[in-house]
Steps between C-alpha positions, in 0.01 A plus 500: 500500500583583133262207406221666705546829341517342147162325579342820634622693197368221269164497670456879475594486128242227436234713694577813291512305178149342577367861592631638173338203303177547696510861412549430124208264521271760646605765253450241223141438616457876516625529136285209385193695594560707201662786683765664269786709656479773230863626552653143517288406199666783304858399632428139411342552163775753394778269592340210317468728184869561490600132584267312277393756227815693464307845525545801714328467851385865463307470180151411365545121514599485864219759575247275334618196669482672835142615422389147403640365825342763716165578337446186289496695174765766398494770249153634589457891489520639848713226645820620689804471277647254771852562387810415691635786712800339646846596345646197316792448750229427764277290260795267471429383858150396383634261219531204724119526576430515116636154478214376699227442251221480741416862591306395811810322644732777405275749660474297817875471530541879437235589758669280762837685434324833548338381813833372642669825380244713682548320827873515473476871427328549825763306697768691316341821603473406871871407473588831343302672780649288770154440629382163641116559543260293716405183305142620477609837343741327267231276386272801443760672291549187285119471477469850393785455224327191351125584537469878492328647191842593359682177598234268362455712195864471405497133570190419296639710211847332526652841522889502489495812731509245787842391396603858466400563854715193609794637317460844655442364857822282458697790360418708808601206737826464295580884558422452881745203513775707302458272215523776226587284206213269551255800550602640158440151341160475666410860393578413150270207524221719628454671153188303433262797483673824485188720528451355844857479631674759295484782765617251768800390286597855406496606877705202596763577241514854593538418868769260404682771300498746791612232731775408256395135498662391173445151579134535433544670162736256328306197577179671418596621162703188409210271582251712318738539195556109497133429509432752224786372284372136549139616395642666181690186420175301492282771359686802326198714442290469806524870642281693262225238489518491884441875521208482254344206703525715821339800339227290348415345837499849654287651227225225572517498863552874548760672683387457866625800659359752768391747216323244291310338804408819650382643160249217489366603835522876462481575123553874539801519728609144556779493250656815649454389857663161395806678371520712810507182705760336294716830496475519879601141555791530254631808690472322825682197370787700351534684835512169689758371242716808566471451883581134469794522250773479765315324789544160636304191432200555719408829341574361145265202557231752625547723183506186277170384645357851441609478149326165438185653666510826308580353158140441388398858591774666273313499179673213356277213376410285800266217590370366831601155390863596568425630857631184674834683501374707779532211740859596517456851658200377710719236677765754554251738659364220717840434627563855605155486682600191680816659628314797615189354680618172629198456723233565249672402176307185423159675546590803299653306211229241488248775488667674217524177297132417572385850420694517175388144393132565559496861332673383175288196470176706554634748231567223261158332547276799529645784289357575164856513351721286733818585328452860551403445854797283580743740316549735802427310813823305550761754383334781701463278815863390471629856464290591804656242712841576382471848613352392829814312568743719338638684809573147665651368174701782385571754779468291838789256404741787447405674819556185704855458336609849554511609867534872406182487289332311762581759759344768265 
């Protein structure tokens, strides 16, 4: 019997290894067509700059190398600065890829890791929601994560935001399983792009403070401090150049916020209208944070999902390339719908996924400015569905648990 189990395990391992190698080969063929993952090209070039040139990964040399790799010729007027926007304690994780001299192979391996991470994120979210969907619905969710505009965009760019999403999903699962120390460590590892995940991290830490969960705080700050100290050990003066690089990228790409986007559409009142929208969502989010501060896991996850969805609309610099994070609150919302409408769940969820998939691709392909068009669609849709299921997610579980409230 043990031998049979060993043979089965060995066979499964061989199949998985073959699948991974095949995926790397497919991605290598994709990279060989001349497609450059702009984000990964910057990560890789910057890492090789510090390893082999002894220069800052946030400076002109690293920028020039990134431009040469992406555009074929760097330093031309009007080219994006293409500077590294990851803090150095995160860039350290890219250094092993910089040891691969062939960019196409490095990109293929990186894309494979991101694809696997995205699929694992879906499964972790399903586990956190304690939802086992119909295999067809489960396949549709994975397909949407990989091939929706936002998922495919992040994968093609080689965007590290996918790994951030994996850390966030795993941290929420650790909280559900009462593994607070592990959750704190994972949250510290999720600090890839603070503009996108900053509000989420702030909310989780505030919730943990009201819940007096010290076992989240200590591992979080210790892990973060250790990573930062290691980064300063290797490169003492990275912080100021990092900030300058982030500002340079933002100045070129524009601060994508509701005010700036609406000002392009309505030159007279768009800026004011955008700030009204951002202010409204900020007030709503703060109110939900206050309501959830002493609540149990279910309401915390709902509020965390709302925080992820609302973050791009708060007036902070945001980019649709990072919206793959919203797959987390979407799966949570689907799990609530599945518990509510058991007879029509598959039809409703499949319809939502299909509708959203088509609408976003139509906007991406037909809009005059596809980035502006895609800026609002997924956040607003996710907020809408979150408030649609809010009663069942937040209020209904407490009513069922409390006979007195149920009788009222």
